[in-house]
PAGUMAR-231130 format. One record per residue (C-alpha): residue in three letters; x, y, z; residue number from 0. Coordinates in nm, 4 decimals, m for minus. Each point is the difference from the previous one (the first is absolute). Layout:
BEGIN
+---------+----------+----------+----------+-----+
! residuo !        x !        y !        z ! num !
+---------+----------+----------+----------+-----+
!     ALA !        X !        Y !        Z ! NUM !
...
+---------+----------+----------+----------+-----+
***
This chain:
BEGIN
+---------+----------+----------+----------+-----+
! residuo !        x !        y !        z ! num !
+---------+----------+----------+----------+-----+
!     MET !  m3.9499 !  16.4903 !  m7.8690 !   0 !
!     ALA !   0.3771 !  m0.0342 !  m0.0189 !   1 !
!     PRO !   0.1316 !   0.0192 !  m0.3564 !   2 !
!     TRP !   0.3341 !  m0.1547 !  m0.0884 !   3 !
!     GLU !   0.2143 !   0.2908 !  m0.1108 !   4 !
!     THR !  m0.0500 !   0.0244 !  m0.3763 !   5 !
!     GLN !  m0.2018 !  m0.3197 !  m0.0359 !   6 !
!     ALA !  m0.3595 !   0.1093 !  m0.0226 !   7 !
!     ALA !  m0.1962 !  m0.2984 !   0.1293 !   8 !
!     PHE !   0.1812 !  m0.1280 !   0.3084 !   9 !
!     ARG !  m0.1959 !   0.0541 !   0.3150 !  10 !
!     ILE !  m0.0574 !  m0.1459 !   0.3443 !  11 !
!     SER !  m0.3496 !  m0.1138 !   0.0951 !  12 !
!     ASP !  m0.2265 !   0.1358 !   0.1278 !  13 !
!     ASN !  m0.0337 !   0.3169 !  m0.2154 !  14 !
!     ARG !  m0.2750 !   0.1371 !   0.2209 !  15 !
!     ALA !   0.2256 !   0.0757 !   0.2985 !  16 !
!     SER !   0.0037 !   0.3745 !   0.0752 !  17 !
!     GLU !   0.2751 !   0.2229 !   0.1302 !  18 !
!     SER !  m0.1792 !   0.0291 !   0.3333 !  19 !
!     THR !  m0.0022 !  m0.3785 !   0.0353 !  20 !
!     GLN !   0.3735 !  m0.0191 !  m0.0721 !  21 !
!     SER !   0.0780 !   0.2780 !   0.2506 !  22 !
!     GLU !  m0.1813 !  m0.1928 !   0.2719 !  23 !
!     HIS !   0.2632 !  m0.2753 !  m0.0290 !  24 !
!     ASN !   0.2507 !   0.2374 !   0.1539 !  25 !
!     MET !  m0.2144 !   0.0823 !   0.3034 !  26 !
!     THR !   0.0403 !  m0.1706 !   0.3341 !  27 !
!     ASP !  m0.2744 !  m0.2444 !   0.0950 !  28 !
!     ASP !  m0.1472 !   0.2345 !   0.2637 !  29 !
!     LYS !  m0.0507 !   0.2749 !  m0.2596 !  30 !
!     ARG !  m0.1763 !  m0.2186 !  m0.2564 !  31 !
!     SER !  m0.3707 !   0.0200 !  m0.0368 !  32 !
!     GLY !  m0.1517 !  m0.3236 !  m0.1317 !  33 !
!     LEU !   0.1562 !  m0.2680 !  m0.2212 !  34 !
!     SER !   0.2601 !   0.0546 !  m0.2702 !  35 !
!     TYR !   0.0808 !  m0.1863 !  m0.3175 !  36 !
!     ARG !   0.3104 !  m0.1351 !   0.1721 !  37 !
!     ASP !  m0.2195 !  m0.1398 !   0.2757 !  38 !
!     ALA !  m0.1829 !  m0.1960 !  m0.2678 !  39 !
!     GLY !   0.3281 !  m0.1460 !  m0.1241 !  40 !
!     VAL !   0.0955 !   0.2294 !  m0.2906 !  41 !
!     ASP !   0.3182 !   0.2094 !   0.0431 !  42 !
!     ILE !   0.0092 !   0.2789 !  m0.2565 !  43 !
!     ASP !   0.3377 !   0.1189 !   0.1311 !  44 !
!     ALA !   0.1525 !  m0.3418 !  m0.0727 !  45 !
!     GLY !  m0.1412 !   0.0200 !  m0.3522 !  46 !
!     ASN !   0.1587 !   0.3368 !  m0.0540 !  47 !
!     ALA !   0.3313 !  m0.1348 !   0.1333 !  48 !
!     LEU !  m0.0181 !  m0.2863 !  m0.2509 !  49 !
!     VAL !  m0.0563 !   0.2461 !  m0.2851 !  50 !
!     GLU !   0.3139 !   0.1927 !   0.0945 !  51 !
!     ARG !   0.2001 !  m0.3268 !   0.0145 !  52 !
!     ILE !  m0.0992 !  m0.1187 !  m0.3448 !  53 !
!     LYS !   0.0149 !   0.3291 !  m0.1919 !  54 !
!     PRO !   0.3539 !  m0.0632 !  m0.1330 !  55 !
!     LEU !  m0.0834 !  m0.3554 !  m0.0913 !  56 !
!     VAL !  m0.2980 !   0.1056 !  m0.2072 !  57 !
!     LYS !   0.1894 !   0.2891 !  m0.1615 !  58 !
!     ALA !   0.2709 !  m0.2405 !  m0.1191 !  59 !
!     THR !  m0.2536 !  m0.1888 !  m0.2156 !  60 !
!     GLN !  m0.1206 !   0.3058 !  m0.1946 !  61 !
!     ARG !  m0.0086 !   0.0069 !  m0.3761 !  62 !
!     PRO !  m0.0101 !   0.3171 !  m0.2153 !  63 !
!     GLU !  m0.3641 !  m0.0674 !  m0.0818 !  64 !
!     VAL !  m0.1117 !   0.0426 !   0.3608 !  65 !
!     LEU !  m0.1673 !   0.3376 !   0.0493 !  66 !
!     ALA !   0.0766 !   0.1368 !   0.3477 !  67 !
!     GLY !  m0.1725 !   0.2374 !   0.2328 !  68 !
!     LEU !  m0.3330 !   0.0194 !  m0.1835 !  69 !
!     GLY !  m0.2366 !  m0.1263 !   0.2660 !  70 !
!     GLY !  m0.0417 !  m0.2347 !   0.2915 !  71 !
!     PHE !  m0.2574 !  m0.2542 !  m0.1102 !  72 !
!     GLY !   0.1387 !  m0.1619 !  m0.3138 !  73 !
!     GLY !   0.3346 !  m0.1045 !  m0.1412 !  74 !
!     LEU !   0.0682 !   0.1709 !  m0.3351 !  75 !
!     PHE !   0.1920 !  m0.1649 !  m0.2852 !  76 !
!     GLN !   0.0367 !   0.1493 !  m0.3473 !  77 !
!     LEU !   0.0475 !  m0.2383 !  m0.2939 !  78 !
!     GLY !   0.1129 !   0.2844 !  m0.2241 !  79 !
!     GLN !   0.1027 !  m0.0800 !  m0.3568 !  80 !
!     ARG !   0.2068 !  m0.3149 !   0.0631 !  81 !
!     TYR !  m0.2875 !  m0.2250 !  m0.1179 !  82 !
!     ARG !  m0.1829 !   0.0303 !  m0.3314 !  83 !
!     ASP !  m0.2895 !  m0.2333 !   0.0737 !  84 !
!     PRO !   0.0369 !  m0.1138 !   0.3604 !  85 !
!     VAL !  m0.1897 !  m0.2786 !   0.1704 !  86 !
!     LEU !  m0.0052 !   0.0324 !   0.3778 !  87 !
!     VAL !   0.0447 !  m0.3279 !   0.1866 !  88 !
!     SER !  m0.0853 !  m0.0236 !   0.3697 !  89 !
!     GLY !   0.0439 !  m0.2635 !   0.2694 !  90 !
!     THR !  m0.0655 !  m0.0429 !   0.3693 !  91 !
!     ASP !   0.1192 !  m0.2618 !   0.2464 !  92 !
!     GLY !   0.1111 !  m0.0673 !   0.3563 !  93 !
!     VAL !   0.2585 !  m0.2110 !   0.1752 !  94 !
!     GLY !  m0.2299 !  m0.2503 !   0.1683 !  95 !
!     THR !   0.0999 !  m0.1966 !   0.3060 !  96 !
!     LYS !   0.3673 !   0.0531 !  m0.0657 !  97 !
!     LEU !  m0.0657 !   0.3001 !   0.2205 !  98 !
!     LEU !  m0.0423 !  m0.2376 !   0.2955 !  99 !
!     LEU !   0.3462 !  m0.1422 !  m0.0656 ! 100 !
!     ALA !   0.1482 !   0.3491 !  m0.0115 ! 101 !
!     ARG !  m0.1658 !   0.0766 !   0.3324 ! 102 !
!     GLN !   0.1243 !  m0.3266 !   0.1522 ! 103 !
!     LEU !   0.3562 !   0.0812 !  m0.1047 ! 104 !
!     ASP !  m0.0455 !   0.3736 !   0.0778 ! 105 !
!     ARG !   0.1357 !   0.0806 !  m0.3485 ! 106 !
!     HIS !  m0.2016 !   0.2664 !  m0.1795 ! 107 !
!     ASP !   0.2602 !   0.1615 !  m0.2285 ! 108 !
!     SER !  m0.0582 !  m0.2214 !  m0.3069 ! 109 !
!     ILE !  m0.3710 !  m0.0807 !   0.0073 ! 110 !
!     GLY !  m0.0668 !   0.3261 !  m0.1878 ! 111 !
!     ILE !   0.2140 !  m0.1270 !  m0.2871 ! 112 !
!     ASP !  m0.2347 !  m0.2993 !  m0.0189 ! 113 !
!     LEU !  m0.2975 !   0.2328 !  m0.0197 ! 114 !
!     VAL !   0.1429 !   0.1984 !  m0.2939 ! 115 !
!     ALA !   0.1219 !  m0.3134 !  m0.1772 ! 116 !
!     MET !  m0.3342 !  m0.1762 !   0.0071 ! 117 !
!     CYS !  m0.1621 !   0.2988 !  m0.1734 ! 118 !
!     VAL !   0.2638 !   0.1125 !  m0.2504 ! 119 !
!     ASN !   0.0843 !  m0.3543 !  m0.1143 ! 120 !
!     ASP !  m0.3672 !  m0.0544 !  m0.0858 ! 121 !
!     ILE !  m0.0312 !   0.3087 !  m0.2192 ! 122 !
!     LEU !   0.3390 !  m0.0770 !  m0.1564 ! 123 !
!     VAL !  m0.1587 !  m0.3108 !  m0.1551 ! 124 !
!     CYS !  m0.1779 !   0.2287 !  m0.2505 ! 125 !
!     GLY !   0.3252 !   0.1735 !  m0.0892 ! 126 !
!     ALA !  m0.0874 !   0.3049 !   0.2154 ! 127 !
!     GLU !   0.2612 !   0.2187 !   0.1634 ! 128 !
!     PRO !  m0.1070 !   0.0713 !   0.3598 ! 129 !
!     LEU !  m0.0426 !   0.3743 !   0.0467 ! 130 !
!     PHE !  m0.1283 !   0.0548 !   0.3509 ! 131 !
!     PHE !  m0.1008 !  m0.1843 !   0.3134 ! 132 !
!     LEU !  m0.2287 !   0.0596 !   0.2973 ! 133 !
!     ASP !  m0.0175 !  m0.1922 !   0.3265 ! 134 !
!     TYR !  m0.2436 !  m0.0600 !   0.2848 ! 135 !
!     PHE !   0.1321 !  m0.0798 !   0.3473 ! 136 !
!     ALA !  m0.2561 !  m0.0912 !   0.2667 ! 137 !
!     CYS !   0.0773 !  m0.0818 !   0.3635 ! 138 !
!     SER !  m0.1466 !  m0.0015 !   0.3477 ! 139 !
!     ARG !   0.2432 !   0.2456 !   0.1527 ! 140 !
!     LEU !   0.2703 !   0.1783 !  m0.1985 ! 141 !
!     ASP !   0.3545 !  m0.1067 !   0.0837 ! 142 !
!     VAL !   0.2067 !   0.2684 !  m0.1758 ! 143 !
!     ASP !   0.3169 !  m0.2059 !  m0.0219 ! 144 !
!     GLN !  m0.1793 !  m0.3038 !  m0.1382 ! 145 !
!     ALA !  m0.2006 !   0.2020 !  m0.2514 ! 146 !
!     ALA !   0.3092 !   0.1901 !  m0.1136 ! 147 !
!     ASP !   0.1711 !  m0.3352 !  m0.0684 ! 148 !
!     VAL !  m0.2973 !  m0.1144 !  m0.2045 ! 149 !
!     VAL !  m0.0231 !   0.3197 !  m0.2045 ! 150 !
!     GLY !   0.3767 !  m0.0074 !  m0.0467 ! 151 !
!     GLY !  m0.0409 !  m0.3388 !  m0.1626 ! 152 !
!     ILE !  m0.2794 !   0.1356 !  m0.2194 ! 153 !
!     ALA !   0.2259 !   0.2855 !  m0.1105 ! 154 !
!     GLU !   0.2839 !  m0.2431 !  m0.0764 ! 155 !
!     GLY !  m0.2387 !  m0.2164 !  m0.2069 ! 156 !
!     CYS !  m0.1086 !   0.3070 !  m0.1944 ! 157 !
!     ARG !   0.3646 !   0.0929 !  m0.0568 ! 158 !
!     GLN !   0.0711 !  m0.3503 !  m0.1382 ! 159 !
!     ALA !  m0.3066 !   0.0197 !  m0.2249 ! 160 !
!     GLY !   0.0723 !   0.3556 !  m0.1141 ! 161 !
!     CYS !  m0.3425 !   0.1290 !   0.1075 ! 162 !
!     ALA !  m0.0943 !   0.2928 !   0.2190 ! 163 !
!     LEU !  m0.1615 !  m0.0399 !   0.3402 ! 164 !
!     ILE !  m0.2550 !   0.2772 !  m0.0300 ! 165 !
!     GLY !  m0.2624 !  m0.0783 !   0.2586 ! 166 !
!     GLY !  m0.1147 !  m0.2097 !   0.2903 ! 167 !
!     GLU !  m0.2147 !  m0.0320 !   0.3072 ! 168 !
!     THR !   0.0949 !  m0.0943 !   0.3532 ! 169 !
!     ALA !  m0.3000 !  m0.0944 !   0.2120 ! 170 !
!     GLU !  m0.0122 !  m0.0742 !   0.3718 ! 171 !
!     MET !  m0.3066 !  m0.2160 !   0.0676 ! 172 !
!     PRO !  m0.0035 !  m0.1174 !   0.3648 ! 173 !
!     GLY !  m0.2326 !  m0.2971 !   0.0401 ! 174 !
!     MET !   0.0413 !  m0.1042 !  m0.3628 ! 175 !
!     TYR !   0.3520 !  m0.1414 !   0.0499 ! 176 !
!     GLY !   0.1787 !  m0.1478 !   0.3026 ! 177 !
!     ASP !   0.2980 !   0.1638 !   0.1648 ! 178 !
!     GLY !   0.3026 !   0.0002 !  m0.2311 ! 179 !
!     GLU !  m0.2045 !  m0.1165 !  m0.3011 ! 180 !
!     TYR !  m0.0127 !   0.1832 !  m0.3318 ! 181 !
!     ASP !  m0.1109 !  m0.0620 !  m0.3552 ! 182 !
!     LEU !   0.1167 !   0.1317 !  m0.3344 ! 183 !
!     ALA !  m0.1480 !   0.0590 !  m0.3435 ! 184 !
!     GLY !   0.1667 !   0.1457 !  m0.3074 ! 185 !
!     PHE !  m0.1157 !   0.1562 !  m0.3247 ! 186 !
!     ALA !   0.2170 !   0.0430 !  m0.3136 ! 187 !
!     VAL !  m0.0694 !   0.1772 !  m0.3273 ! 188 !
!     GLY !   0.2087 !  m0.0372 !  m0.3110 ! 189 !
!     ALA !  m0.0199 !   0.0757 !  m0.3716 ! 190 !
!     VAL !   0.0790 !  m0.1673 !  m0.3304 ! 191 !
!     GLU !  m0.0481 !   0.1100 !  m0.3587 ! 192 !
!     ARG !  m0.3105 !  m0.1674 !  m0.1370 ! 193 !
!     GLU !   0.1924 !  m0.1468 !  m0.2923 ! 194 !
!     ARG !   0.2530 !  m0.1567 !   0.2418 ! 195 !
!     LEU !  m0.2489 !  m0.1551 !   0.2360 ! 196 !
!     ILE !   0.0997 !  m0.3622 !   0.0721 ! 197 !
!     ASP !  m0.3124 !  m0.2151 !   0.0281 ! 198 !
!     GLY !   0.1087 !  m0.3472 !  m0.1079 ! 199 !
!     SER !  m0.1863 !   0.0183 !  m0.3348 ! 200 !
!     GLY !   0.3228 !  m0.0669 !  m0.1960 ! 201 !
!     ILE !   0.0831 !  m0.3210 !   0.1854 ! 202 !
!     ASP !   0.0097 !  m0.3155 !  m0.2133 ! 203 !
!     SER !   0.1281 !  m0.3570 !   0.0262 ! 204 !
!     ASP !   0.3482 !   0.1097 !  m0.1029 ! 205 !
!     CYS !   0.0434 !   0.1896 !   0.3286 ! 206 !
!     VAL !   0.1847 !  m0.1032 !   0.3132 ! 207 !
!     LEU !  m0.0147 !   0.1070 !   0.3652 ! 208 !
!     VAL !   0.3010 !   0.1831 !   0.1465 ! 209 !
!     GLY !   0.0063 !   0.0151 !   0.3790 ! 210 !
!     LEU !   0.1649 !   0.2670 !   0.2162 ! 211 !
!     ALA !   0.1100 !  m0.0995 !   0.3483 ! 212 !
!     SER !  m0.2012 !   0.0905 !   0.3090 ! 213 !
!     SER !   0.1514 !   0.1068 !   0.3315 ! 214 !
!     GLY !  m0.2067 !  m0.2598 !   0.1897 ! 215 !
!     PRO !  m0.3721 !  m0.0468 !   0.0640 ! 216 !
!     HIS !  m0.0500 !   0.3738 !  m0.0646 ! 217 !
!     SER !  m0.3356 !   0.0900 !   0.1599 ! 218 !
!     ASN !  m0.2154 !  m0.3019 !  m0.0759 ! 219 !
!     GLY !  m0.0916 !  m0.3140 !   0.1861 ! 220 !
!     PHE !   0.0797 !   0.1277 !   0.3504 ! 221 !
!     SER !  m0.3097 !  m0.1466 !   0.1580 ! 222 !
!     LEU !   0.1294 !  m0.3420 !  m0.1046 ! 223 !
!     ILE !   0.3540 !   0.0960 !   0.0985 ! 224 !
!     ARG !  m0.1093 !   0.1002 !   0.3485 ! 225 !
!     LYS !  m0.1945 !  m0.3279 !   0.0333 ! 226 !
!     ILE !   0.3114 !  m0.1968 !  m0.1039 ! 227 !
!     ILE !   0.2054 !   0.1821 !   0.2625 ! 228 !
!     GLU !  m0.2660 !  m0.0790 !   0.2600 ! 229 !
!     VAL !  m0.0329 !  m0.3724 !  m0.0714 ! 230 !
!     SER !   0.3729 !  m0.0512 !  m0.0483 ! 231 !
!     GLY !   0.0997 !   0.1817 !   0.3165 ! 232 !
!     ALA !   0.2710 !   0.1862 !  m0.1916 ! 233 !
!     ARG !   0.1557 !   0.3162 !   0.1353 ! 234 !
!     LEU !   0.0516 !   0.3017 !  m0.2242 ! 235 !
!     ASP !   0.3616 !   0.0314 !   0.1149 ! 236 !
!     ASP !   0.0781 !  m0.3606 !  m0.1053 ! 237 !
!     PRO !   0.2632 !  m0.0150 !  m0.2765 ! 238 !
!     LEU !  m0.1430 !  m0.0928 !  m0.3402 ! 239 !
!     ALA !   0.1683 !  m0.3113 !  m0.1401 ! 240 !
!     GLY !   0.1641 !   0.0667 !  m0.3375 ! 241 !
!     GLY !   0.0111 !   0.3756 !   0.0483 ! 242 !
!     ASP !   0.1829 !   0.2688 !   0.1984 ! 243 !
!     GLN !  m0.3114 !   0.1457 !   0.1637 ! 244 !
!     SER !  m0.2211 !  m0.0809 !   0.2900 ! 245 !
!     LEU !  m0.3506 !  m0.1230 !  m0.0726 ! 246 !
!     GLY !  m0.1460 !   0.3370 !   0.0967 ! 247 !
!     GLU !   0.2404 !   0.1916 !  m0.2199 ! 248 !
!     ALA !  m0.0787 !  m0.2170 !  m0.3005 ! 249 !
!     LEU !  m0.3728 !   0.0378 !   0.0481 ! 250 !
!     LEU !   0.0096 !   0.3749 !   0.0631 ! 251 !
!     ALA !   0.2222 !   0.0806 !  m0.3058 ! 252 !
!     PRO !  m0.1837 !   0.2792 !  m0.1825 ! 253 !
!     THR !  m0.1810 !  m0.0675 !  m0.3259 ! 254 !
!     ARG !   0.2238 !   0.0700 !  m0.2963 ! 255 !
!     ILE !  m0.0900 !   0.3013 !  m0.2146 ! 256 !
!     TYR !   0.0425 !  m0.0896 !  m0.3683 ! 257 !
!     VAL !  m0.0733 !   0.3416 !  m0.1524 ! 258 !
!     PRO !   0.3488 !   0.1167 !  m0.1122 ! 259 !
!     THR !   0.0942 !  m0.3399 !  m0.1432 ! 260 !
!     VAL !  m0.3231 !  m0.0585 !  m0.1877 ! 261 !
!     LEU !  m0.0414 !   0.3552 !  m0.1384 ! 262 !
!     ASP !   0.3478 !  m0.0332 !  m0.1501 ! 263 !
!     LEU !  m0.0804 !  m0.3422 !  m0.1489 ! 264 !
!     ILE !  m0.3219 !   0.1301 !  m0.1572 ! 265 !
!     GLU !   0.2007 !   0.2600 !  m0.1914 ! 266 !
!     LYS !   0.2406 !  m0.2576 !  m0.1464 ! 267 !
!     HIS !  m0.1913 !  m0.3252 !  m0.0445 ! 268 !
!     ASP !  m0.3206 !  m0.1462 !  m0.1418 ! 269 !
!     ILE !  m0.1887 !  m0.0634 !   0.3207 ! 270 !
!     ARG !  m0.3583 !  m0.1015 !  m0.0654 ! 271 !
!     GLY !  m0.1308 !  m0.0702 !   0.3458 ! 272 !
!     MET !   0.1011 !   0.0171 !   0.3667 ! 273 !
!     ALA !  m0.1185 !  m0.1342 !   0.3322 ! 274 !
!     HIS !   0.0685 !   0.1021 !   0.3603 ! 275 !
!     ILE !  m0.0011 !  m0.3148 !   0.2119 ! 276 !
!     THR !  m0.2162 !   0.0815 !   0.2993 ! 277 !
!     GLY !  m0.2882 !  m0.1821 !   0.1689 ! 278 !
!     GLY !  m0.0758 !  m0.3094 !  m0.2063 ! 279 !
!     GLY !   0.3682 !  m0.0653 !  m0.0580 ! 280 !
!     LEU !   0.1386 !  m0.1405 !  m0.3223 ! 281 !
!     THR !  m0.3174 !  m0.1964 !  m0.0642 ! 282 !
!     GLU !  m0.2451 !   0.2837 !  m0.0313 ! 283 !
!     ASN !   0.1918 !   0.3159 !  m0.0932 ! 284 !
!     ILE !   0.1815 !  m0.0701 !  m0.3275 ! 285 !
!     ILE !  m0.3046 !  m0.1465 !  m0.1697 ! 286 !
!     ARG !  m0.1859 !   0.3280 !   0.0597 ! 287 !
!     VAL !   0.1907 !   0.1609 !  m0.2884 ! 288 !
!     ILE !  m0.0109 !  m0.2994 !  m0.2371 ! 289 !
!     PRO !  m0.2797 !   0.0246 !  m0.2582 ! 290 !
!     GLU !  m0.2281 !  m0.3008 !  m0.0419 ! 291 !
!     PRO !   0.0201 !  m0.2683 !  m0.1255 ! 292 !
!     LEU !   0.3732 !   0.0047 !   0.0737 ! 293 !
!     GLY !   0.1499 !  m0.1486 !   0.3164 ! 294 !
!     ILE !   0.3380 !  m0.0136 !   0.1705 ! 295 !
!     THR !   0.2414 !  m0.2711 !   0.1113 ! 296 !
!     ILE !   0.2343 !   0.0910 !   0.2823 ! 297 !
!     ASN !   0.3236 !  m0.1865 !   0.0655 ! 298 !
!     SER !   0.0274 !  m0.0081 !   0.3784 ! 299 !
!     GLY !   0.3706 !  m0.0903 !  m0.0158 ! 300 !
!     ALA !   0.1019 !   0.2904 !  m0.2210 ! 301 !
!     TRP !   0.1083 !   0.2254 !   0.2883 ! 302 !
!     PRO !   0.1526 !  m0.0527 !   0.3453 ! 303 !
!     ARG !  m0.2660 !   0.0063 !   0.2735 ! 304 !
!     PRO !   0.0959 !   0.2262 !   0.2943 ! 305 !
!     PRO !   0.0522 !  m0.1813 !   0.3316 ! 306 !
!     VAL !  m0.2965 !   0.1734 !   0.1656 ! 307 !
!     PHE !  m0.2421 !  m0.1839 !  m0.2288 ! 308 !
!     ASP !   0.1646 !  m0.3342 !   0.0738 ! 309 !
!     TRP !  m0.0452 !   0.0715 !   0.3693 ! 310 !
!     LEU !  m0.3646 !   0.1022 !  m0.0382 ! 311 !
!     GLY !  m0.0854 !  m0.3101 !  m0.2005 ! 312 !
!     ALA !   0.1742 !  m0.2379 !   0.2374 ! 313 !
!     ALA !  m0.0991 !   0.1634 !   0.3302 ! 314 !
!     GLY !  m0.3657 !   0.0234 !  m0.0978 ! 315 !
!     GLN !  m0.0147 !  m0.3182 !  m0.2080 ! 316 !
!     VAL !  m0.1516 !   0.2135 !  m0.2733 ! 317 !
!     SER !  m0.0613 !  m0.1720 !  m0.3316 ! 318 !
!     ASP !   0.1802 !   0.1207 !  m0.3119 ! 319 !
!     ALA !  m0.3293 !   0.1042 !  m0.1546 ! 320 !
!     GLU !  m0.0926 !   0.2086 !   0.3037 ! 321 !
!     MET !   0.3468 !   0.1561 !   0.0089 ! 322 !
!     ARG !  m0.0198 !   0.1040 !  m0.3627 ! 323 !
!     ARG !  m0.3516 !   0.1431 !   0.0465 ! 324 !
!     THR !   0.0951 !   0.1986 !   0.3102 ! 325 !
!     PHE !   0.3609 !   0.1194 !  m0.0461 ! 326 !
!     ASN !   0.2157 !   0.1414 !  m0.2770 ! 327 !
!     MET !   0.2544 !  m0.2816 !   0.0581 ! 328 !
!     GLY !   0.2912 !   0.2338 !  m0.0841 ! 329 !
!     ILE !  m0.1493 !   0.1619 !  m0.3135 ! 330 !
!     GLY !  m0.1496 !   0.3395 !   0.0732 ! 331 !
!     PHE !  m0.0634 !   0.1350 !  m0.3498 ! 332 !
!     VAL !  m0.0462 !  m0.1718 !  m0.3397 ! 333 !
!     LEU !   0.0573 !   0.1349 !  m0.3492 ! 334 !
!     VAL !  m0.1596 !  m0.1612 !  m0.3047 ! 335 !
!     CYS !   0.2042 !   0.0448 !  m0.3178 ! 336 !
!     PRO !   0.0756 !  m0.1835 !  m0.3271 ! 337 !
!     ALA !   0.2325 !  m0.2962 !   0.0516 ! 338 !
!     ALA !   0.2544 !   0.1555 !  m0.2376 ! 339 !
!     GLU !   0.0216 !   0.3077 !   0.2247 ! 340 !
!     ALA !   0.0514 !  m0.1775 !   0.3315 ! 341 !
!     ASP !   0.3767 !  m0.0579 !  m0.0036 ! 342 !
!     THR !   0.0751 !   0.3581 !  m0.0980 ! 343 !
!     LEU !  m0.2352 !   0.1341 !   0.2635 ! 344 !
!     ILE !   0.1534 !  m0.2101 !   0.2764 ! 345 !
!     ALA !   0.3534 !   0.0900 !  m0.1082 ! 346 !
!     SER !  m0.0850 !   0.3690 !   0.0243 ! 347 !
!     LEU !  m0.0812 !  m0.0297 !   0.3719 ! 348 !
!     ASP !   0.2384 !   0.0542 !   0.2857 ! 349 !
!     GLU !  m0.1852 !  m0.2573 !   0.2078 ! 350 !
!     PRO !  m0.1048 !  m0.3629 !  m0.0163 ! 351 !
!     ALA !  m0.2978 !  m0.0813 !  m0.2259 ! 352 !
!     TRP !  m0.1203 !  m0.3247 !  m0.1472 ! 353 !
!     VAL !  m0.2241 !  m0.1375 !  m0.2746 ! 354 !
!     ILE !  m0.2464 !  m0.1708 !   0.2303 ! 355 !
!     GLY !  m0.2553 !  m0.1239 !  m0.2456 ! 356 !
!     ARG !  m0.1761 !   0.0405 !  m0.3315 ! 357 !
!     VAL !  m0.3323 !   0.0972 !  m0.1494 ! 358 !
!     ASP !  m0.1790 !  m0.2812 !  m0.1786 ! 359 !
!     LYS !  m0.3408 !  m0.1086 !  m0.1171 ! 360 !
!     ALA !  m0.2200 !  m0.1127 !   0.2879 ! 361 !
!     GLU !  m0.0926 !  m0.3614 !  m0.0678 ! 362 !
!     SER !  m0.2686 !  m0.0057 !   0.2702 ! 363 !
!     ALA !  m0.1771 !   0.2281 !   0.2452 ! 364 !
!     GLU !   0.3227 !  m0.0045 !   0.2038 ! 365 !
!     ARG !   0.1873 !   0.2992 !  m0.1353 ! 366 !
!     VAL !   0.2885 !  m0.0056 !   0.2484 ! 367 !
!     ARG !   0.2279 !  m0.3032 !   0.0154 ! 368 !
!     PHE !   0.3181 !  m0.0627 !   0.1993 ! 369 !
!     GLN !   0.2833 !  m0.2317 !  m0.0900 ! 370 !
!     ALA !   0.3128 !  m0.0898 !   0.1948 ! 371 !
+---------+----------+----------+----------+-----+
***
């Protein structure tokens, strides 16, 4: 096991490797007796080198509640007295096939931000402050430079979200993945006072939907995106019409982390429900927080649609309904508040935001409606 400095749970698989096995890596071939772990495709020395590279990145995400140096098998976090009646909120997610795009472009420094964002934005919906994060990095053969870029992105995402990176696992699994392939999973835990839990129960027909801008497709719909690229014959270095980025840059833009903005809004405004726009797009995510029998009407023309979505729709000849059900369409996070609160809320932001729809009484089984 190779612990990460003061972070208790970080280790490199496989934990069963002994000192004698590691020392054999330094012997010449003619002095070895039998097979080694390295011969099987797992390089413990590379794992240890990665740990040394990422120590300062992990340390930079620490919060005062992290307890250091108390063991090597679990990350320790002390809630202390800051909460009277805390509810812990947890979430887990991955990055999906956006990883294949990162590999194709050989850009691995921002995909970790996506990983953190997909987890912390989900628990934020309940009003929870993200407290700590853990990651899982699995690959065929460990490339220290590549893995350090990935973990650097994870640390940057934690910094943006204000949570501590307190644990993780890096696993080499030859035969499970192809050369150069890797996969990621993330796990976030946050807390909110029970009396301040946001669950949508206060939403009524006097409420409206306030949308916060996305940075692009975020981390959803990339199987469709990759299919569109394939059938259209587009190149990732092609300039994107209507923007100042290449197609690849626009698609790889990291998922926006909404934590600082939304936690500040919760303190100042009457926010009764929230939605993170992920898989299922605008069609399926907002309605998840709207109590029955209410529905929502979304005004599709209420915000400017980023050029990348225009390109996807046109290049793939994707219907509007399919686009709305797959992508965030430029709205990454939605707040539900009383109509009388909306203008003040938007004016308090240092970023674009729009009233994108309203809550109303569902007149049929169709609870989500779109209008131009």
